[in-house]
C-alpha positions as CSV (number, residue, x, y, z in Angstrom):
1,M,-15.7,20.6,51.0
2,E,-15.2,17.4,48.7
3,N,-17.6,16.6,46.5
4,K,-20.1,14.0,47.1
5,G,-19.9,12.1,44.3
6,S,-15.8,11.6,44.3
7,Q,-16.2,9.5,47.2
8,V,-18.2,6.6,45.6
9,Q,-16.4,4.1,44.1
10,N,-16.2,3.0,40.4
11,I,-17.6,-0.4,40.9
12,E,-16.2,-1.4,37.1
13,R,-12.8,-0.3,37.9
14,V,-12.7,-2.1,41.3
15,Q,-13.7,-5.4,39.3
16,A,-11.0,-4.9,37.1
17,L,-8.5,-4.9,39.8
18,E,-10.0,-8.0,41.9
19,A,-10.2,-9.8,38.1
20,W,-6.2,-8.9,37.6
21,L,-5.4,-9.7,41.4
22,E,-6.9,-13.3,41.0
23,T,-5.6,-13.4,37.3
24,T,-1.7,-12.6,37.8
25,N,-2.3,-13.9,41.9
26,T,-0.8,-10.6,43.1
27,K,-1.6,-10.4,47.1
28,L,-1.6,-6.9,48.5
29,T,-2.0,-6.0,52.3
30,Q,-4.0,-3.0,53.8
31,V,-1.8,-1.5,56.8
32,N,-2.6,2.4,58.3
33,G,-4.0,3.8,55.3
34,Q,-2.1,2.2,52.5
35,R,-2.4,-0.6,50.3
36,K,1.0,-2.6,50.1
37,Y,2.6,-4.5,47.4
38,G,5.6,-6.3,48.1
39,G,8.5,-5.6,50.4
40,P,9.8,-7.5,49.1
41,P,7.2,-9.7,46.8
42,E,7.7,-13.6,46.7
43,G,10.5,-14.8,44.7
44,W,12.6,-11.5,45.2
45,D,16.2,-12.2,44.1
46,G,17.5,-8.8,43.5
47,P,18.8,-6.3,45.7
48,T,18.1,-4.9,48.8
49,P,17.2,-1.1,48.1
50,A,19.2,1.4,50.0
51,E,18.8,5.2,49.4
52,R,17.3,7.2,46.4
53,C,15.7,3.5,45.4
54,E,12.2,4.7,45.5
55,V,9.7,7.5,43.7
56,F,6.7,9.5,44.9
57,I,4.0,9.4,42.2
58,S,1.0,12.1,42.7
59,H,-1.8,13.3,40.5
60,I,-2.9,9.6,40.4
61,P,-6.7,9.8,39.5
62,R,-8.9,8.4,42.7
63,D,-10.3,5.6,40.6
64,A,-7.1,4.2,39.5
65,Y,-5.7,1.1,41.1
66,E,-2.9,-1.8,41.0
67,D,-4.2,-3.1,37.9
68,L,-3.0,0.1,36.4
69,L,0.0,1.1,38.1
70,I,2.1,-2.2,39.0
71,P,2.2,-2.8,35.2
72,L,3.0,0.6,34.6
73,F,5.9,0.8,37.1
74,S,7.3,-2.7,36.3
75,S,7.7,-1.4,33.2
76,V,11.0,0.2,34.1
77,G,12.0,-2.5,36.1
78,P,11.6,-5.1,38.8
79,L,9.2,-3.8,41.7
80,W,10.5,-4.1,45.3
81,E,7.5,-2.2,46.9
82,F,4.5,-0.6,45.5
83,R,2.3,1.1,48.5
84,L,-0.6,3.0,47.2
85,M,-2.4,5.9,49.7
86,M,-6.3,4.4,50.3
87,N,-9.1,6.5,52.4
88,F,-11.7,4.9,54.2
89,S,-14.5,5.0,50.7
90,G,-11.8,2.7,49.2
91,Q,-10.6,5.3,46.8
92,N,-6.8,6.1,46.6
93,R,-5.9,9.4,48.1
94,G,-4.1,10.7,44.3
95,F,-0.7,9.7,45.2
96,A,1.5,6.1,46.0
97,Y,5.3,5.2,46.1
98,A,7.2,2.9,44.3
99,K,10.3,0.9,45.2
100,Y,13.1,-0.3,43.1
101,G,16.3,-2.9,43.9
102,T,18.1,0.5,42.5
103,P,18.6,3.9,42.4
104,A,19.3,3.3,38.6
105,F,15.4,1.8,38.0
106,A,14.1,4.7,40.3
107,T,15.8,7.2,38.1
108,E,14.8,6.1,35.0
109,A,10.7,5.8,36.4
110,V,11.2,9.3,36.4
111,L,12.4,10.1,33.5
112,K,10.2,7.8,31.7
113,L,6.7,8.1,33.8
114,N,7.2,11.7,34.9
115,G,4.2,13.3,32.6
116,Y,3.3,9.8,31.9
117,M,-0.9,10.8,30.6
118,L,-2.9,7.5,32.4
119,E,-6.1,8.7,31.2
120,P,-7.2,11.5,29.3
121,K,-6.2,14.6,30.2
122,C,-4.4,12.9,33.9
123,Y,-0.5,13.7,34.0
124,L,1.3,11.4,36.6
125,C,3.8,13.1,38.5
126,V,6.6,11.3,39.5
127,R,9.6,12.3,41.1
128,R,12.4,10.8,43.7
129,S,10.9,9.9,47.2
130,T,12.8,12.3,49.7
131,E,12.9,9.4,51.9
132,K,13.2,11.7,55.1
133,R,14.3,9.5,58.5
134,H,14.7,11.9,61.2
135,L,12.3,13.6,63.1
136,C,12.4,15.7,66.0
137,I,10.2,15.4,69.1
138,G,9.7,18.3,71.3
139,N,8.8,19.6,75.2
140,L,9.8,16.4,76.6
141,P,10.4,16.2,80.4
142,A,13.4,17.8,81.8
143,A,14.4,14.5,83.2
144,T,14.2,12.3,80.3
145,K,17.2,10.1,79.9
146,Q,18.1,8.5,75.9
147,E,17.9,5.0,76.4
148,D,14.5,5.2,78.5
149,L,12.8,7.5,75.8
150,K,14.3,4.9,72.9
151,Q,13.0,2.1,74.8
152,V,9.6,3.9,75.5
153,L,9.8,4.9,71.6
154,R,10.6,1.3,70.1
155,R,7.3,-0.2,71.8
156,L,5.2,2.1,70.4
157,V,6.3,2.4,67.0
158,D,8.4,0.3,64.2
159,G,11.4,1.3,62.9
160,V,13.4,3.4,65.9
161,E,17.6,2.9,65.2
162,R,18.7,5.8,66.9
163,V,17.9,8.7,69.9
164,S,19.8,11.6,70.2
165,L,18.7,14.1,73.2
166,K,19.2,17.6,72.1
167,T,19.3,21.1,75.2
168,G,20.3,24.2,75.2
169,P,18.8,27.7,74.9
170,G,16.2,28.1,72.9
171,I,15.0,24.4,73.6
172,Q,11.9,24.4,75.4
173,G,12.4,21.4,77.9
174,V,14.2,18.7,76.1
175,S,13.8,17.4,72.4
176,A,15.2,14.7,70.8
177,V,16.4,13.6,66.8
178,V,15.0,9.9,66.5
179,A,16.5,8.3,63.2
180,F,14.2,5.5,62.1
181,S,15.1,2.9,59.6
182,S,13.1,3.9,56.8
183,H,10.5,7.0,55.2
184,H,7.5,5.3,55.3
185,T,8.4,3.7,59.2
186,A,9.2,7.7,60.3
187,S,5.9,8.7,58.4
188,M,3.9,6.6,60.6
189,A,5.3,7.0,64.1
190,K,5.2,11.2,63.2
191,K,1.8,10.6,62.5
192,D,0.9,8.3,65.7
193,L,3.4,9.9,68.6
194,V,2.0,12.8,69.6
195,A,-1.8,11.0,70.2
196,E,0.1,8.0,72.0
197,F,2.3,10.5,74.1
198,K,-0.9,12.2,75.2
199,K,-2.6,8.9,75.8
200,R,-0.3,7.3,77.6
201,F,2.3,10.0,79.3
202,S,-0.5,13.3,79.5
203,L,2.3,14.6,77.8
204,E,2.0,17.5,74.5
205,I,4.9,16.7,72.9
206,S,5.4,18.0,69.5
207,I,7.1,16.1,66.3
208,K,8.4,17.6,62.9
209,W,10.6,16.4,59.8
210,E,14.1,17.2,61.3
211,P,15.3,20.3,60.0
212,G,17.4,20.2,56.8
213,E,15.3,17.4,55.6
214,N,12.7,19.6,53.5
215,L,12.1,19.1,50.0
216,S,14.7,20.5,47.5
217,P,13.1,22.6,44.6
218,F,14.1,19.6,42.5
219,Q,11.5,17.6,44.5
220,T,8.8,19.8,43.7
221,C,5.9,18.9,41.7
222,S,3.6,21.6,40.1
223,P,0.3,20.8,38.1
224,P,-0.6,19.5,35.7
225,A,2.5,17.6,34.9
226,P,6.3,19.0,36.6
227,K,9.1,19.4,34.3
228,I,13.0,18.6,34.8
229,L,14.5,22.0,35.9
230,L,18.1,22.8,35.1
231,Q,20.6,25.6,35.8
232,P,22.5,26.4,32.7
233,C,25.4,24.2,31.7
234,F,28.4,26.4,31.4
235,V,31.3,24.2,29.6
236,P,34.6,25.9,30.0
237,C,36.2,26.8,26.0
238,S,38.6,24.3,24.8
239,Q,40.5,27.1,23.1
240,A,41.1,30.3,24.8
241,V,38.2,33.2,23.8
242,S,37.8,36.5,24.4
243,H,34.2,36.8,24.7
244,P,32.7,40.4,24.3
245,S,30.9,42.0,27.5
246,A,28.3,43.6,25.2
247,L,26.0,41.7,22.8
248,P,27.6,41.8,19.7
249,Q,26.4,43.2,16.2
250,L,23.9,40.1,14.9
251,Q,24.6,38.8,11.3
252,P,21.6,37.5,9.4
253,A,23.2,34.0,9.7
254,A,22.5,31.6,12.4
255,P,25.4,32.1,15.3
256,P,28.7,30.2,14.6
257,V,28.4,27.0,16.8
258,S,30.5,23.9,16.1
259,P,28.6,21.6,14.1
260,G,29.6,18.7,16.1
261,F,28.5,20.2,19.3
262,C,26.0,17.8,20.1
263,R,24.3,14.8,18.5
264,A,20.6,16.2,18.8
265,V,18.4,17.4,16.5
266,G,15.4,19.7,16.6
267,E,12.0,20.2,15.7
268,P,11.2,23.8,14.7
269,V,8.2,25.2,16.4
270,S,6.4,28.8,15.9
271,P,7.8,31.2,18.3
272,P,5.7,32.9,20.8
273,H,7.5,36.2,20.2
274,P,7.2,37.1,16.7
275,H,7.7,40.7,17.3
276,V,10.5,41.0,19.9
277,R,13.3,42.8,19.2
278,Y,16.5,42.0,20.8
279,P,18.7,45.5,20.8
280,V,22.3,45.8,19.7
281,P,24.6,48.7,21.7
282,A,25.0,51.0,19.0
283,S,28.9,51.5,20.4
284,H,30.2,48.1,19.2
285,H,32.4,47.8,16.3
286,P,30.1,46.4,13.6
287,Q,32.6,44.0,12.2
288,Q,33.1,42.3,15.4
289,H,31.4,39.0,16.2
290,M,31.3,36.2,18.2
291,V,33.7,33.5,16.8
292,C,33.5,30.7,18.9
293,A,31.1,29.8,21.9
294,P,31.8,26.7,23.6
295,S,28.2,25.7,23.9
296,P,25.1,27.2,22.9
297,M,23.8,27.4,26.4
298,M,26.8,29.8,26.5
299,L,26.3,32.0,24.1
300,L,22.6,32.1,24.9
301,H,23.2,33.5,28.3
302,K,25.5,36.1,27.0
303,V,22.5,37.4,24.3
304,C,20.3,37.5,27.5
305,E,22.9,39.2,29.9
306,A,23.8,41.4,27.4
307,N,20.2,42.9,26.3
308,G,19.2,42.9,30.6
309,F,16.9,40.2,30.3
310,G,18.1,37.9,33.0
311,Q,19.9,34.2,33.3
312,P,17.3,31.3,31.4
313,F,16.1,28.6,32.6
314,Y,15.7,25.2,31.2
315,E,12.6,22.6,32.3
316,L,12.8,19.4,30.2
317,D,10.4,17.1,29.8
318,Y,10.9,13.4,28.5
319,S,8.5,12.6,25.4
320,L,9.0,9.5,23.9
321,A,11.5,7.1,22.6
322,R,11.1,7.1,18.7
323,P,11.4,4.3,16.7
324,D,14.1,5.6,14.8
325,G,16.3,5.3,18.2
326,F,15.8,8.8,19.2
327,V,14.7,10.2,22.4
328,K,12.1,13.2,21.9
329,F,11.9,15.8,24.7
330,T,9.7,19.1,25.1
331,Y,11.3,22.2,26.6
332,K,10.1,25.2,27.9
333,V,13.3,27.8,28.2
334,L,12.0,31.0,30.7
335,I,13.9,34.2,30.5
336,P,12.9,36.3,33.3
337,G,12.9,39.6,31.2
338,I,10.6,38.1,28.7
339,S,7.0,37.5,29.8
340,R,6.5,34.4,27.7
341,P,8.1,31.3,27.9
342,F,9.9,29.9,24.7
343,R,8.7,25.9,24.0
344,G,10.0,23.0,21.4
345,K,11.1,20.1,20.8
346,V,13.7,18.5,20.4
347,M,15.5,14.8,19.6
348,V,18.8,13.4,21.3
349,L,20.1,10.2,21.0
350,P,20.2,7.6,23.6
351,G,23.4,8.4,25.7
352,P,25.3,6.4,28.2
353,S,23.3,8.2,31.0
354,V,20.3,10.5,32.1
355,K,22.6,13.3,32.7
356,V,24.1,12.9,29.4
357,M,20.5,12.8,28.1
358,L,19.5,15.7,29.7
359,E,22.3,17.5,28.9
360,E,22.7,16.6,25.0
361,A,18.9,18.1,25.1
362,Q,19.5,21.1,26.6
363,R,21.9,21.9,24.4
364,A,19.7,21.1,21.5
365,A,17.1,23.6,23.0
366,A,19.7,26.6,23.4
367,Q,20.7,26.3,20.2
368,Q,17.0,26.4,18.7
369,L,16.2,29.1,20.7
370,L,19.2,31.2,19.3
371,Q,17.9,30.5,16.0
372,K,14.4,31.4,16.9
373,M,16.0,35.1,18.1
374,F,18.0,35.5,15.5
375,H,15.3,35.0,13.1
376,N,13.2,37.2,14.8
377,Q,15.3,40.0,14.2
378,H,15.7,40.2,10.9
379,V,11.8,39.5,10.2
380,A,10.6,42.3,12.8
């Protein structure tokens, strides 16, 4: 049961919102349980948003409003629309949607604002909106006609673009797949249509998102602040090099990695596994060693594979841009055969794209982890 205190508005925060609206001449519209800015705002001269231009924001404090959120998300780029979900008490429901004119701004919002501390110990979760637009309506009468259904739906809800009927084995009655103009209109229809059909036609329909539009693992947030999860990147070696199938004898020095492998530097942190040993097969010749790893990720993968630890996974979280031009990331590397994750920080130079920067940070994290593993073996 929700705490009654959480339903009480913070008067100071409401007054701050009202003052901001008056000072900036910002207009908000309350529609169907949400408060909307723009769509587009007055004087908009940017492009009309296409797909992948919207981000989903969660973990918003219940008494945080547009006077904090709109300036924050506008710092990334011009907002075409901002929608804050509201409840009857006047508080927000903890999540919102921000839509930009281009996918590039949406990507930058995820990179810069995911994990942003809006209030002490309160970190925003920002990810790309799934923007599902297709609903599957089931249990329709067998005599349903496609054009008639489309006309009925258009009278009941907004944004209906196309209707396709489905019949056959395993389908009770007739089902329809309905395409909407946006995720928002599809969400509103999903919320309203069951009640409307029951009220107007005495029909008990079922309605769900069309299969195939579910969230992917990369679009799922885990509190308190989700990370960017990357599979290891395996870069082919520029020269033909044979790598031993078993872990070679580790040398006292750090693994020989080409000094120009990436433009990144790390900030070493104390490893969480000071006494973990990394066993070496006794049958391996002591003078044989790895000579040319295509990338630190490949070498780390080989080390983990040879020891039976499992494939490493990388979680990267944008931290901040430093005055010296470097971009700082915190990382967590999860290795299934080791109970606790490895954590640390790396800095990379800004790259031409978000993907390049993440790959640079991932290489730096792998190199830093390899150094920890070699160090631990020789001090344990």
